[in-house]
C-alpha positions in Angstrom: 93.9 -5.1 85.9 91.6 -4.9 88.9 92.5 -3.6 91.8 93.2 -5.2 95.3 89.7 -5.0 97.0 87.7 -4.6 93.8 86.4 -7.5 91.4 84.7 -7.3 88.1 81.4 -8.3 87.6 80.2 -11.0 85.0 80.0 -9.8 81.2 76.4 -8.7 80.6 75.6 -8.0 84.3 76.4 -4.2 84.7 73.1 -3.2 83.5 71.2 -5.4 86.3 73.8 -4.6 88.9 72.9 -0.3 88.2 69.3 -0.8 87.7 69.0 -2.5 91.1 71.5 0.3 92.8 69.5 2.8 91.5 66.3 1.3 92.8 67.9 0.8 95.9 68.5 4.6 96.2 65.3 5.8 95.3 63.5 3.4 97.8 65.9 4.7 100.8 65.5 8.2 99.7 68.2 9.6 101.6 68.0 13.0 103.5 70.7 16.1 103.9 72.2 13.9 106.5 73.6 11.8 103.1 75.2 12.4 100.1 73.0 14.3 97.6 70.4 11.7 96.0 70.9 13.5 92.6 74.4 13.3 92.5 74.1 9.3 93.8 71.6 9.0 90.6 73.6 10.7 88.1 76.7 9.0 89.3 75.1 5.2 88.8 73.8 6.4 85.5 76.5 7.7 84.0 78.0 4.1 84.5 75.3 2.3 82.9 76.5 0.7 79.5 73.9 2.4 77.6 75.6 5.4 78.5 79.4 5.2 78.5 79.5 1.8 76.5 82.6 0.4 77.3 84.6 3.2 77.9 84.9 2.8 81.6 85.3 -1.1 81.7 85.7 -2.9 83.3 82.8 -2.8 85.4 84.0 -3.4 89.3 82.5 -3.3 92.5 84.0 -2.9 96.0 84.3 -6.3 97.6 83.4 -4.9 101.1 81.0 -2.6 100.1 79.4 -4.1 97.2 79.3 -0.4 95.3 81.1 0.7 92.3 84.7 0.4 93.0 86.5 3.7 93.4 88.5 2.8 90.3 85.4 2.1 88.1 84.0 5.5 89.2 87.6 7.4 88.3 87.6 6.2 84.9 83.9 6.8 84.4 84.6 10.6 85.7 87.7 11.0 83.4 85.8 9.9 80.3 82.9 12.4 81.2 85.3 15.1 81.6 86.8 14.6 78.2 83.2 13.8 76.2 82.4 15.8 73.7 79.2 15.9 71.1 80.2 14.1 68.0 78.4 15.0 64.7 75.8 13.1 63.4 77.3 12.5 60.1 81.0 11.8 61.6 79.3 9.2 63.7 77.6 7.3 60.9 80.6 7.5 58.8 83.0 6.0 61.9 79.8 3.1 62.4 80.7 2.3 58.2 84.2 1.9 58.5 84.7 0.8 62.0 81.5 0.0 64.3 83.9 -0.3 67.2 85.4 2.8 67.2 82.0 4.6 66.3 80.5 3.1 69.6 83.4 4.6 71.6 82.6 7.7 69.8 79.2 7.3 70.3 79.6 6.8 73.8 81.8 10.3 74.2 78.5 12.1 72.6 76.2 10.5 75.1 78.4 11.3 77.9 78.9 14.8 76.8 74.9 15.5 77.1 75.3 14.6 80.9 78.3 16.7 81.9 75.7 19.7 83.4 74.7 16.4 85.7 77.1 16.5 88.7 78.5 13.3 90.1 79.6 12.6 93.5 82.8 13.9 94.5 85.6 11.7 95.7 86.1 14.1 98.2 84.5 17.6 99.0 83.8 20.3 102.0 81.4 23.1 101.6 80.3 25.6 104.2 77.3 27.7 104.5 76.2 30.5 106.8 73.1 29.8 108.5 72.5 32.6 111.3 74.4 35.8 111.8 73.7 37.9 115.2 74.5 37.2 118.6 76.3 33.8 117.4 77.4 33.5 113.8 76.3 29.6 112.8 77.6 27.4 110.0 76.9 24.2 108.6 79.7 22.0 107.0 78.8 19.1 105.1 82.0 16.6 104.0 81.2 14.4 101.3 83.3 11.3 100.7 83.8 8.0 98.9 85.1 6.2 101.5 88.3 3.4 101.1 86.0 0.5 101.2 83.8 2.3 98.9 81.0 3.7 100.7 79.3 7.0 100.3 79.5 9.1 103.3 78.8 12.4 104.5 79.7 14.3 107.4 77.7 17.1 108.6 78.6 19.7 111.4 76.6 22.5 112.9 79.2 25.0 114.5 77.7 28.1 116.3 80.2 30.5 117.8 80.3 34.4 119.2 79.6 37.4 116.9 83.3 37.7 114.8 84.5 34.4 115.0 84.2 34.0 111.7 86.4 37.0 110.9 89.9 35.2 112.7 89.4 31.3 112.3 89.2 28.6 109.6 85.5 29.2 108.4 85.7 32.5 107.1 82.2 34.5 105.9 82.9 37.1 102.7 81.1 40.0 102.1 78.7 38.5 99.9 77.5 35.6 102.0 80.0 32.8 100.8 82.2 30.8 103.3 85.9 30.2 102.9 87.1 27.0 104.5 90.8 26.6 105.3 92.1 23.4 103.5 93.6 22.0 106.9 89.5 21.2 107.5 89.5 18.9 105.0 92.6 17.0 106.0 91.5 16.8 109.5 87.8 15.3 108.8 89.5 13.0 106.0 91.9 11.6 108.6 88.7 11.0 111.0 86.1 9.5 108.9 86.2 6.5 110.7 86.7 8.4 114.5 84.5 7.6 117.1 82.0 10.8 116.7 82.1 11.8 120.5 85.8 12.1 119.9 85.7 13.7 116.9 83.6 16.1 117.8 86.1 17.3 120.1 88.8 17.5 117.1 86.6 19.4 115.3 85.8 21.7 118.2 89.6 22.1 118.5 90.2 22.4 114.8 87.6 25.3 114.5 87.4 27.3 117.9 83.8 27.1 117.7 81.0 25.1 119.6 79.3 22.0 117.8 75.5 21.9 117.9 75.3 18.6 115.9 77.3 16.3 114.0 76.0 13.5 111.9 77.7 10.9 109.5 75.3 9.4 107.0 76.6 6.3 105.0 75.0 4.9 101.7 76.3 1.2 101.9 77.1 -1.4 101.9 75.0 -3.2 98.9 74.3 -7.0 99.7 73.1 -8.7 96.4 73.8 -12.5 95.3 77.5 -13.3 95.0 78.3 -10.6 97.6 80.4 -11.3 100.7 78.5 -10.9 103.6 79.9 -9.9 107.1 80.2 -12.7 109.8 77.4 -12.9 112.0 75.1 -11.9 109.4 72.1 -14.3 108.4 73.0 -16.1 105.3 69.6 -16.0 103.9 70.3 -12.2 103.2 72.4 -13.4 100.1 69.4 -14.5 98.3 68.5 -11.0 97.2 69.2 -7.4 97.5 69.5 -5.1 100.4 71.0 -1.9 100.3 72.0 0.0 103.8 71.4 3.7 105.0 73.0 4.3 108.5 73.2 7.4 110.8 74.6 8.6 113.5 73.6 11.6 115.4 75.2 13.5 118.1 73.8 16.5 119.5 72.2 18.6 121.7 68.9 18.4 120.9 69.3 14.4 121.5 67.7 14.0 124.7 67.9 10.2 125.2 70.8 8.2 123.1 69.8 5.0 121.4 71.7 2.5 119.1 69.0 1.2 116.6 72.0 -0.5 114.4 71.7 -4.1 114.2 75.3 -3.9 112.4 76.7 -1.9 115.0 75.2 -3.9 117.7 76.5 -7.1 116.0 80.0 -5.9 116.3 79.7 -5.3 119.8 82.0 -2.6 119.5 82.5 -0.2 123.1 80.3 2.5 123.8 82.2 5.9 123.6 82.4 8.8 125.8 80.3 11.3 124.5 81.1 15.2 125.3 78.5 16.7 128.0 75.3 17.6 127.2 74.8 15.9 124.0 73.2 12.4 123.2 73.7 9.8 120.5 71.5 8.3 118.5 72.4 5.4 115.8 70.2 4.2 113.0 70.2 1.8 110.1 67.8 1.6 107.5 66.9 -1.1 104.2 65.7 -1.2 100.7 65.4 -4.3 100.2 63.5 -7.3 97.7 60.3 -8.3 99.4 61.3 -11.8 100.6 63.9 -10.4 102.8 62.0 -8.2 104.9 60.9 -10.2 107.8 64.7 -11.8 108.0 65.8 -8.4 108.2 63.4 -7.5 111.2 64.0 -10.6 113.0 67.8 -9.8 112.8 67.5 -6.6 113.8 65.3 -7.6 117.0 67.8 -10.0 118.1 70.0 -7.3 118.4 67.5 -4.7 120.2 67.3 -2.8 117.4 63.7 -1.4 115.2 64.8 -1.0 111.8 62.5 0.4 109.0 63.0 -1.6 105.6 61.5 0.0 102.1 60.8 -2.4 99.2 63.6 -2.6 96.3 61.7 -3.0 93.4 64.7 -3.3 90.3 63.2 -2.4 87.1 
């Protein structure tokens, strides 16, 4: 049964779809403000029929984001966790007796070889200390697959007076590791889509520290032929492949606020109030098949934005 918000790929299309998505990820080359590229590629690779066979079927995409549906990723993650190597003689015997069962055993064995490659988490909060001295500074990263299928990372730089790390929700251990109160994960999960200025204030209240920089990087949506585009986006962009990478950065080092995100500008969202002494920048980058570059640039220019478009060359 296909869950609401997802649709099955036509039989035989999964390999081509995943190859195009992989090429788009490599073209975008996301930095540390986005989910880790290594994990994103490992997730795409595990879903490929040549690796997982039919163990995670049906192959589904999210209707809104165009990325692999959460249910498809969940099934693949479950199959990976249960994978185990199969001796060659057992596999050969199964292939002779029942090729269908043999193929499933072969897929489990292939997955076992990939268990050391971490996949994208559905939700993960991590912290690291950056500096100890007159202040104690931490960086938190919250990686999440959003309900509409996007791959999001919030990155938070925190600073507080020496000693605050001994009494707040961010604790520094003697070995240099960091413990985070589970309430922080709930807080960030509740405010996935909260306006970034308000999110900053929520985090300062929740941690008792000063946020010096806050970023929200998103991989997706992925537009391809047959994928529904938002109203107002040029219909011609449905002729090829377009993977988005968007980012907003709120920080004390941002001297001049600027919005270079044509999708955000097109939606006409109201500008938000920012915390004092902080600026906000928004940007959206694209990886797209060559024939769409000009159309993307013209669409962005109509909304007063300058964007970068990298070539997406599916293998």
